[in-house]
C-alpha positions in Angstrom: 130.4 101.2 110.2 126.8 99.9 110.6 124.0 101.2 108.6 120.3 100.5 107.9 119.6 98.1 105.1 118.1 99.9 102.0 114.6 99.0 100.8 116.2 97.2 97.8 118.5 95.2 100.0 115.6 94.1 102.2 113.5 93.2 99.2 116.3 91.1 97.8 117.0 89.3 101.1 113.3 88.6 101.5 112.9 87.2 98.0 116.1 85.1 98.3 114.7 83.7 101.5 111.4 82.8 99.8 113.4 80.9 97.1 115.4 79.1 99.8 112.2 77.9 101.5 110.8 76.8 98.2 113.9 74.8 97.3 114.0 73.3 100.7 110.4 72.0 100.5 110.8 70.9 96.8 113.7 68.6 97.9 112.3 67.6 101.3 112.1 63.8 101.1 110.0 63.5 104.3 107.2 65.4 102.5 106.2 62.7 100.0 103.1 64.3 98.3 102.7 67.6 96.6 100.1 68.6 99.3 102.7 67.9 102.0 105.3 70.0 100.2 103.0 72.9 99.6 101.7 72.9 103.2 105.4 72.8 104.4 106.2 75.7 102.1 103.2 77.7 103.3 104.0 77.1 107.0 107.7 78.0 106.5 106.7 81.2 104.6 104.4 82.2 107.5 107.1 81.5 110.0 109.4 83.8 108.0 106.8 86.5 108.0 106.2 86.1 111.8 110.0 86.5 112.5 110.6 82.8 113.5 113.2 82.3 110.8 116.7 82.7 112.1 117.9 84.9 109.3 115.2 87.5 109.0 113.0 89.7 111.2 109.3 89.5 111.4 107.4 91.6 108.8 104.4 93.9 109.1 101.5 92.4 107.2 98.5 94.6 106.8 95.7 95.1 104.2 96.3 97.8 101.7 92.9 98.1 100.1 92.3 100.5 97.3 90.9 103.8 98.6 87.7 103.3 96.7 87.0 99.9 98.2 85.5 101.2 101.5 82.8 103.3 99.9 82.0 100.6 97.3 81.6 98.0 100.0 79.5 100.3 102.1 77.2 101.0 99.1 76.9 97.2 98.6 76.1 96.6 102.3 79.4 94.6 102.7 82.1 94.8 105.2 85.4 96.4 104.3 89.1 96.2 105.1 90.7 98.8 107.4 92.6 101.6 105.7 96.3 101.6 106.2 97.5 104.2 103.7 98.5 106.7 106.3 100.7 104.4 108.4 104.3 105.4 109.0 106.1 102.3 107.8 109.7 102.5 106.7 111.0 100.1 104.1 107.8 98.8 102.5 109.0 96.1 100.1 105.5 95.1 98.9 103.7 96.1 95.8 105.4 94.2 93.0 107.1 91.2 94.7 105.2 88.9 92.5 106.5 90.6 89.4 110.2 90.2 90.4 110.0 86.9 92.3 111.6 84.9 89.5 114.5 87.3 89.2 115.8 86.0 92.5 115.6 82.3 91.6 119.0 80.7 92.4 120.6 79.2 89.3 
């Protein structure tokens, strides 16, 4: 019986995909310089976020500014990011991806 992926499952698939992209570009012989490998990784990562990767959907990418940022930036005469705290998004995997990224490195 089909079911919706859990937030943990989506997070795990996302991070494993990031590692797959990283390993691909690390070993890509046509990219000879570090700059070429890094640019390839960045491009492939953005393709994944946009939904152009065959094994994952596109992802919603939106600013999540601290609630105090708007008032502070206004008081400084600066522009500010839109507020997205009230959006109705299911399965938000963001927030601590950088903290668990290495947990998904393939051995």
